[in-house]
C-alpha positions as CSV (number, residue, x, y, z in Angstrom):
1,S,86.8,96.6,104.1
2,T,84.5,98.9,104.4
3,I,84.9,100.0,108.1
4,F,88.3,100.8,108.1
5,R,87.0,103.0,105.0
6,M,84.8,105.1,106.8
7,L,87.2,105.5,109.8
8,T,89.8,106.9,107.6
9,V,87.4,109.1,105.6
10,D,87.9,107.5,102.5
11,I,83.9,107.0,102.4
12,A,81.6,108.5,104.3
13,P,78.8,106.1,106.2
14,D,75.3,105.6,104.5
15,Y,73.7,106.0,107.9
16,G,74.5,106.8,111.5
17,R,77.6,108.7,113.2
18,I,81.0,107.7,114.1
19,F,82.5,108.7,117.6
20,Q,85.7,108.9,119.2
21,K,86.3,110.0,123.0
22,N,83.2,112.3,121.9
23,I,84.9,113.3,118.9
24,E,82.6,112.9,115.6
25,I,84.3,112.2,112.4
26,Q,82.3,114.0,110.0
27,Q,82.5,117.0,112.1
28,H,86.3,116.8,113.5
29,R,88.0,114.7,110.7
30,L,91.7,115.9,111.7
31,T,91.1,115.5,115.2
32,F,89.8,112.1,114.7
33,L,92.5,111.0,112.3
34,K,95.1,112.2,114.7
35,N,93.6,109.9,117.6
36,L,93.2,106.6,115.1
37,G,95.7,104.2,115.5
38,Y,95.8,100.4,112.8
39,C,97.8,97.5,113.3
40,P,97.7,95.3,110.8
41,Q,97.9,91.2,111.2
42,F,100.9,91.6,108.9
43,D,102.8,93.9,106.5
44,A,101.9,93.1,103.0
45,L,102.2,96.5,101.8
46,L,105.1,97.3,103.4
47,K,107.7,95.3,101.9
48,R,106.7,96.3,98.5
49,I,107.1,100.5,99.0
50,T,110.0,103.1,99.7
51,G,110.9,104.7,102.7
52,E,109.4,107.8,101.0
53,E,106.3,106.2,100.0
54,T,105.8,105.2,103.5
55,L,106.2,108.4,105.2
56,Y,103.6,109.8,102.4
57,M,101.0,106.9,103.4
58,F,101.4,107.4,107.3
59,A,101.2,111.2,106.8
60,R,97.8,110.7,104.9
61,L,96.6,108.1,107.4
62,R,97.3,110.4,110.6
63,G,95.6,113.5,109.0
64,I,98.4,115.8,108.2
65,P,96.8,118.4,105.7
66,S,97.5,117.3,102.2
67,K,99.3,120.9,101.3
68,N,101.9,120.0,104.3
69,I,102.5,116.7,103.2
70,D,105.5,117.3,100.7
71,R,107.4,119.5,103.0
72,D,107.2,117.2,106.0
73,V,108.4,114.4,104.0
74,K,111.3,116.2,103.0
75,N,112.0,117.6,106.2
76,M,112.1,113.8,107.6
77,K,114.0,112.7,104.7
78,N,116.8,115.8,105.5
79,L,116.7,114.4,109.0
80,Y,117.3,111.2,108.3
81,L,120.3,112.1,106.2
82,R,121.9,114.4,108.6
83,M,121.8,111.6,110.9
84,N,123.3,109.2,109.1
């Protein structure tokens, strides 16, 4: 929905400001996103994507900088492979 897209900084609000714990989304995007959680009613998407795609999705949702995502996903995959 539109509100979710604004909260994840996918689109900017037409007017007004969004705060979370006195943190404004437009000025402190990464801090805002690190404190944001999302719990869907059902996992319609998660059953259709790979584990790697899931890691990429949650990295973006959690506000991990784009330049770090490939490295972090690779590290998680390597950790999983070592454990199994």
